[in-house]
N, C-alpha and C positions, 0 to 999 in steps of 0.2 A: 504493500500500500504506500502510495506517495505521501511523504511528510508534508502536510499542508503549510508548514512554516517555511519551507524552502520555496522561493519564488520560481515560477515557471518562466520559460523564455518569453521575451517581450511580445511575440506574435501569437502566444497561446492565451486562451482565456482561463480564468480561475473562478470556479463557481463559489468560492468562499471568501473572496476579496473583502466584501463589506463586513463579513463576520470578523475577519482577521483585523481589520482596521478598528472595529469597535472594541475588540479585546485589547488591542494595543493602547487605545485611548483610556480604557478603564484601568489598565495596569499603571499608566502614567499618573492618572488621577489618584489612585490608591497610594502610590509612592509619595506624591506631593502631600497628601493628607497625613501620611505617616511621619514625614519630615516635620510638618507643622506641629504635630501633637507630641513629637518625641521630647522627652525631658532634656535632651542635649541640644535641641534645635536652637534655642536662644544663645547658648554659649558658642555654637558653631557659626551662626549667621549674623546675629545682631551686631556684635562688635565689628564685623567686617563691612557693614553697610551704613550704620548710623554715624552721625557726626559726633566726635568727641570734643567736649569743651574743657579747656584748661581755665579754671576760674582763678583769677588773680585778685588779691585783696587790696590793691593799690591802683591809683590812677594811671592812665596810659602815659608813657614817657619816662617813668621812673625805672630804677634798676631791676626790680622784680618783673615788671611788665616787659622790659627789654630782653631779659634772659628768657622769659617764656616765649616771646615772639621769635627768637632765634631757634629755640628748641622745637616749637610746634611743627614746622614743616619736615624736620628730620624724623620726629616721632611718627608723623603721618606716613612717611615713606615706609617705615618699618611695620606699621600696622596695616598699611594698604587701605586706609580710609582717611576722610577729611578730619583734620584737627584744627580747631580755632581757639583763639584766646578771647576770654570775656572778662571785662573788668567790673568788679563789684566792690568799689572802694568804701571804706568806712570803718571806724573803731579799730584802727591799727591792724586791719586785715581780718578781724573777727567776723565782720558781716559776711564776707565770702566763705569763711570756714563754716559758719552756721548754716549757710544755704546748701553747702555740700553735705553736711551732716543729715539734712532733711531730704536729700535727693534720692531718687530710686537707685538701688544698688545694682545697676546694669553695666557700669563701667563707662558711661557716656558723659558723666559730669564729675570731673576730678579737680582736686584742690592743688594748684601749683603754689605751695606754701613757702613763705619765708619764716625762718625759725623764730624770730621775735614774737610772731603772732601766737605760736604754740608754747613758747618757753618763758616769755617775759610778760606778755599781756595778761595772762591769768592772774598775775600778782599785782598788776597795775590798774587794770580797769575795774571799776566798781561793780559792774555787772557783765558777766560773760556767760552766754547762754549754753555753752558746751564745754566739756572737758576734753582737751586735745589728746590726752593719754588714753581715754576710754571710748570716745565717740567717733573716732576716725580710724580707718584702716590704712596703715602704712603700705605703700606699694613699692616705692624705690627712691633712694636718694638720687640727687641730680648733681649738685655741686656744693662746694664749701668756699667760704671767703674769710679773710681776716681783716681786721682794722689796722690802721697805722697811726701811731702817735706823731702828730706834727706840732711844731711850736713856731712862734713868731721869730723871724730871722734876727731880730735885734736883742733877743734875750741872752743873758750871760751864760746860761747852761747850754752846752753843746751835746751832751750825752745824757742818757737816763740816770746814771749814777750822780752826775752833777745836778740834774733836776731834783732828784730825791734829796740830796744834801741841801740844796737851796730851799726846798719846801720845808724841810725839818728846821732850818734856821729861821724861816719866816712862816710860821703856821697860819694857815687860812688865807694867805696872801696870793697864792698861785690860783689863777682862775682858769677854768676850762669850760668850753661851750659844748652844746649838744643840740640835737634836733627837737628837744623838748623833754619835759619831765617823764621819766620812765622809758625814754628811748634807749636803744641798745648802746649808743655811745655815751649816754648819761651813766648807765650802769657799768660800762667799761671803765669810766673814770672813778666811780665809786669803788669798784673792786681793786683798781690800781692803788688807790689811797690806802685801802685796808692791807693789801699785800705788801706795800712798801712802808707802812707805818707812818704815813704822812696825813696831813689834813689839808684838803683842797676845797675851793669854793666853786660850786656848780653854777653856771649861767645858762639857763634854757633859752632856746630860740624857736622860731616857727620854721624849722627845717635846717638842714645841714649847710645850705648855701650862705645864709646870713651869718651863721656861726663862723664859717670859714673866712668870710669877708672881714670879720672882726679880729680873727687871728692874724690875718695879713696886715690889718690896719693897726694892730697893737692894742686894741681895746680889751682883749683877753689874751692870756698867755698861750693857750694850747687847746687842742681838741683831738679826739679819736674820730677817725672817719674811715669808711670803706675804702679799700685800696683803689678800686675802680673809680671812685668819685674824686679821690685826692691826687690821683696820678698826674693829672694835668698841672696842678699847682706845684707839685714836687718837681716835675720835669722843667717847669718854668722858673724854678728857684724862688718861688713866691712864699714858700714856707720851708722849714727845715724838718725833715723826717728823722725820728730818733730810733724807732723800733716797730716791729710788727707784733701783733698780739697773739699769733698762733704759736704752737709748739715748734713748728718747722719754718724755715725761711720761705718766703713767697717767691715763686719764679719771676713775678713781675718786678720785684724789688730785691733781687738776690744779695745786694750789698748790705741790706739792713739786717741787724741782728734781731733775735727774738728777745722777749722780756726775760725768758728763762736763761738765755745766754748772759744776760746782764745782771743776773742775781735776783730777779723778782720771781720768787718761787710760787708754784701753784697758780700761775697766771696763764690761762689758755682761753682766750676770748675770741670768738668769731661768730660766724653765722653760716647758714646753709639754706639751700632750697631743696624741697622734697615733694614727691607726688603722693597724695593721699586720696582715699575715696570714702564713701559712706560705708558703714558697717553692713554686713549681710551680702557682700559680693561673693560670688561663687569662686571656689579655689582656682578653677581653670581660667576664669577671667582675670583674677589677680595675677596668676602666673603668666598669662599672655601679655598683660600690660607691663609687668616687671621685666620680662624678657625683651620686649620691644624697646623699653627705656634703656636697658643695658646695651643693646645693639646701637641705639641712637647715639649714646654717649661715646661710641668709638669713632664717630664721624670726625675725620681730621680737620675739616674746616670749622666745625663747631668747637672743637677743642682749641683751635688756634685763636678764634675770636674771643673765647672766654679767657684764655690765658693772657691775652693782651689787656684784659680788664682786671687782671689780678685774681680771677676765679680759678679754682682747682676742681677738676672733675672728680666727683666722689663716686667711685665704683664700689658699691656695697649692696647689702641685702635689705629687704623689708624689715627683717628682725633688727638689723643694726640701726636702721632709721628710727624704729620705735624705741630702741634702747637709748639712743642719743637724745631723743626727745624727752624721755623720762629723766635722764641724768641732768640735762641742762635745766629742765623745769625745777628740779630740786636745788640746783645751784642758785638760780635767781630767786627762789623762794627764800633761801638763806640770806642773800644779799639785800633783798628788799624788806626783810623783817624789821618792823618798827619805822619804816620810812613812810612818808605821806606824799601823795601825788595829786595835789590840788591844782 
């Protein structure tokens, strides 16, 4: 008997052609329905087709936004889908974090977080609607950065040991600026004073730029600033850099020693950017996003651009990101204890 599924020659008729076509159509429909109802369907198809949003907690044009916009197209290439940046500024990044906490756990809305939002803001803001240690799922670290201590060019101290000696001889007379009460560079100065046994006077500003302007003008003595932001002032010899705040020297300013090298013990201050999502994301979705991030971070052009800004690519795991969040949350809890942030 002829197998009816084997086509006849083109000039021959087939009495069951209509039946065969109907069976083929029904089989295709059944396969489609099975795919749609499969418990694995969303993990296999949704992340490949829907837009992924990187939610940034600061306005466009700032360092966090800039890093996210450089990263987004590289991540998109690795995921094989569209990735966009969406700014939801407010409350030192916590507005964006809170929105991601409430998002559906599909992997389509992710928090491109700057560490101060998760490690400092909980101790500074009067009301924060989520706990970053418990209400967000770490996906992957992205990069880390250090601050640099810069001083006015006309000051008599040329090194960190000379600065410490001068501050001890003149308690409370050395002033340092920051982007505002509770900002990361405010607390960098507070920790430096504690670790060096000095008493400094904090002068808050509405942002880093006006603080840096007053360092250059001599209205205040010094400030801590992100290397990427301070690099132009340093290269233009408008301020004098004394040290970086990380445990290791920074590739963008390799000539500068670390605080640890200069005798300031237990001083490791910097920041990082990491990718987080809402709780409840499926393990395979978390794994896919983490793997794609890891591959994206190998892009040579991305690494070059970030290195020029003083950033260091942080190749780590979700567990390491969560652990660092918890560790630095505890550090700033200790530093801010008893402080007021009116």
